[in-house]
N, C-alpha and C positions, 0 to 999 in steps of 0.2 A: 305313528302312522309306522307299516311296513310298504318297501317302495322294490319294485324292481326296476334296474336299469338294466339295458339292453346295449351291447357295445363297450362294457366296461373297460377294455383291450386298449380303445381308442383312445383319442384329446380327452373327447367331453366327458364319454362315460365315465372315465378314469377320476375327474375332477366334481364330478355329477355326485360320485358314491362318497367320497369323502367327504363333499359338502354336507351332503343329508348328514352322515354317521356323525358331524361337530356337530348337528343340531339335537341330535338322540333319538333320530331314527333306525328303525331296523331296515337293513338294506339285505337283497338279493343281487349280486350280479351275473350276469351270463355274458356268453360272446362264443365263437364257434371252435376254440383250442379248447380239446380236453380237458386245460386246466390254465389258469388267468396266466396270459402273457404276455401282460403289460410292463409298465416301468414296475422292478419292483425295488419301491422307493421304502419298503416297511408302514406303508398310508394305510389307512382303514381300508381302501379297497385291494388292500394285497390279503387283509385277514376277514374280509367278510366274504360269508356264505357262497361259492361260486358254482351255477351248472352250466354245463356245458351245452349249448342249444344252437341249432341251425333251423333259424327263425323261416327258412321256405320248407321246414317239413312241418304241416297243419297241425297233424295230429300230435308230434312232438311239444308245438307250442301251447297248443290247447293244454295239453297236459301239465306243463312245467308251469302255466300260470294257474291252473288249478290246482296244484300240488302245494304251492309257495303261497298261496291265499293273501294275497298283496293287496293292499287298500289303493295302489295306481301302479303304473307304469312309466317310467320314462324312457320313450324309445330311441335310443341313440345312434342303434344299429344301420349299417347300411354300406350298397356299395358306393363310394366318393373316389376312386381312378377315375374320374371324368374323359379322359384321353383313352383310358384303356377302353372304356364304356362302348364306344365306338364300333371296336373293333368286332367282326362279324361272329365271331366265334363268343363273341363276350355278351351280347346284347342279351340273349334269355337270360343267363345268368342274373344281370343285371335286374331287371324286368322279374325275376325271381324272387330275387331280396330285396327291392326297394320297393315294390309293386306290392306281390305278393306276399311275402315276408310279411309288412305293414298289415296285410289285411289280414292276417293270421294273429296278428297282435292286436291288431281294434277289434275281431272278434272274440279270442279269449277277455278280453276287459268287459264286454258285453255281457258275456254270461258270467263274469263273476262280479260285476256291479263296481268294476274299475275305474278309477281318473285314469285317463289316457293323455299322456303329454310328447306330441310327437316334432320332431327334428326336422324343417325341411331349411330351402336355399331359396336364395334369388333365380334360380336358373329356372324356374317356374315360369318367371316372364321372358317377354323375347327380348330384353335387354336394348331396345329402340329408346330413342328420344333423351331426355335431360331432366323430366319431371321423377322427383324420387316415389318408387310404387308404394301404394297404400295397402296395409294386410289387407282389407277388406276388397281390394280390386280383381276382381272377377276376371281382368282381361290376359290369362295364359295364352304363353305362346311359346314352349319349351323349344329349342332350336338344337337340342341336342340329347343322348338317347338317356345320358343322365338327369337333365331335367326334366325331361318325358314321365320316368321312370318316380322321380320324387313328387310329380301332380300325380300319380295315379295311388300314392302313398294316401297324399292330404286327401284325397276322394273317398279314399276306403274309408281313412278315420271320421270324416263327415258322415258319410254313410252309415256307419255301424255304432258310433261310440255319441252318447250324447252329453256325457260330461268330459270334454276334451275340451285341449290345447293343443293350436297348429302353432311354433315358434320359425319363423326362417331367421337365418342367421347367412352370415357372407364372410369369406376371406378368415376362417378360424386357424388359430394356431392355439398349441397348447405343450406341452413338456411330453407328453407321454405319445409320443408319431413323428412324422415327418411332417413339414410346412413352409411355406414359403421363406420363413424368416431363416429357418435352419440352410434351408438351401443357397438362399443371398451370404450368410456367411459363410458359407464351405466354398463358393465360387471367390468370394471376397477373398479368402486365403489365398487364392492360389491365381488370381488375374486382376491387373491393375484397372481393369475395366469390365462393365457387365452391360449388356443391350435388355429393356425392359419394358414394356410398351406403356404408354402413357394415355391412351385414350379408352382403357376402361376403367370406371369410375366408381368406388365403392367405399365400404370404411372394413377396416377388420375388427375381427373380434376374437377376444383373447376367453379361451374357455376356463378359464382361472375364474374371470367377470363372471360371465357366463353362469356361469352353474349357482351361484348364490340367487340369481334371477328366478331360474329354474325352481329350486326349490320353496322361494318365495311363492311361483305359481302352482304346485301340488298342494301346497297347504291351504291354498284358497279356491275360493268356487268362481272365480272371476273369469269362465272360460271364453274360449273363442280365438282368434288368430290374430299371432301378435308378432311384430318385426322386431329383432335384439339385436345390435352391435353396436362395439363402443362407438361412444360419443367422440366429439371432437370434428364435425365436419368430413366432408366428403374429401377422397384423393384418388390420384392415381398409383397403379402399381409399382410405375419408377419413381413417386415422390413417394412413397411406401419404403423402396428400395434404399432412396437417398437417407432417410429416415433411419434407418437400420444402419449403414455403415458410419452416418453422422453419433450415433448413439453407441455403438461399438467402438469408435475412435478407431477406423478404417479410413485408409486414403483411398480405397475404389470408388471409383468413380463411374456414376450411371449414365449412358445415353438411352434417352427417351426415343421410341420408335412407338408406329403404331403399329395394330394389330396385323395390318397387311404385310407392312416391311417384316413384324418378326415372322410369321408364315411357319411356325413349327408345329403349330397345334392342331391333331387331329376333331378335336371337336369347336363347335362354334360357342365360344366366350362370349357372354353379355359384356355389352360396350356401359352401358347402364344397371349397376348395382346400387342404385342409390336407394335405400331401404327407407321407408316414413316410421319413424319412430316413435312420435308423440303420442299414439294410441298408450304405451306403458303409462307415462307421467297420468294420463287421463284415466287412469284404469286403478291408479294407487300404485303401480310399482315403481321402483328406484331406477332409473338408467343406468346403463353401467358408467365406468368413468371415463376420459378422455382417452383415445388409442395411442398418444404419444405416450402417456404417464404407461399403460399397459406396457407398452413396447420397454420401457425400462425397466420394468420389475420384470417382466417375462425374461430381458436380457441378465439380468443379476443372478433371477432364479436360472438360468443355465450354467452361469460361473458358478455357482454352488454345486449344482450339480454333478459339473465336471472334477470339481474338486473334492 
């Protein structure tokens, strides 16, 4: 297959291109910069054909997909700075990228008969309660600009593309970019203790583990909405931070606080980010490995990267 991947300079897009290339698929990567600006690790993503693309430009997006003639598009690009999205000066841009940009990708897929796989988020729900959100739940209620814009992207894909996958993830981390783990390691290197919220509950997603699942999906005809995070049960951000320090051999202590006590975020964070992932196995897909195992492998990869 020939597969176009948007957002290849980000955590997930980087790993998706490498996974697809390892399976022998022809890939085309896109991102906003004039040239690939992600991790220069010599992997397949750095060698793959690259197209500079602003997905907010409808004509450019339609032309890029038409020229590439892919069999499928995996849409990883998006505005992910959740707090910055709340700033009045950024809100229009956030919707231009996550809502309008996704609509342009969806329209291009529809016009060219491509499969479309869209990466979404737990933020499309209101984050209340303790019951895990199921993939086919329609009780949406985003409480942030970011969540509302991603939900609008979902609606565009559902409206325009028949052969579609929508995959909601949470708490993503990968080598190519910044994330919670890297932040904790940086803080832990200089501080004896850190305050981390204890009432936001979910499960992390290692992009290196997610990429094979997305490749399995795009190779299949098992369309639908799915939830995909690592296995291993639900945890709080505070418990995740403690695990990071333990696995990294750091003595930094974690002070669990409530979201209200933490009080620094502009965006309303969901307290309930529990995603029900049973549909994966039910539809014949392999669930992701345990998050603690993923954390160990990630820290090892980070060490090798620094070496």
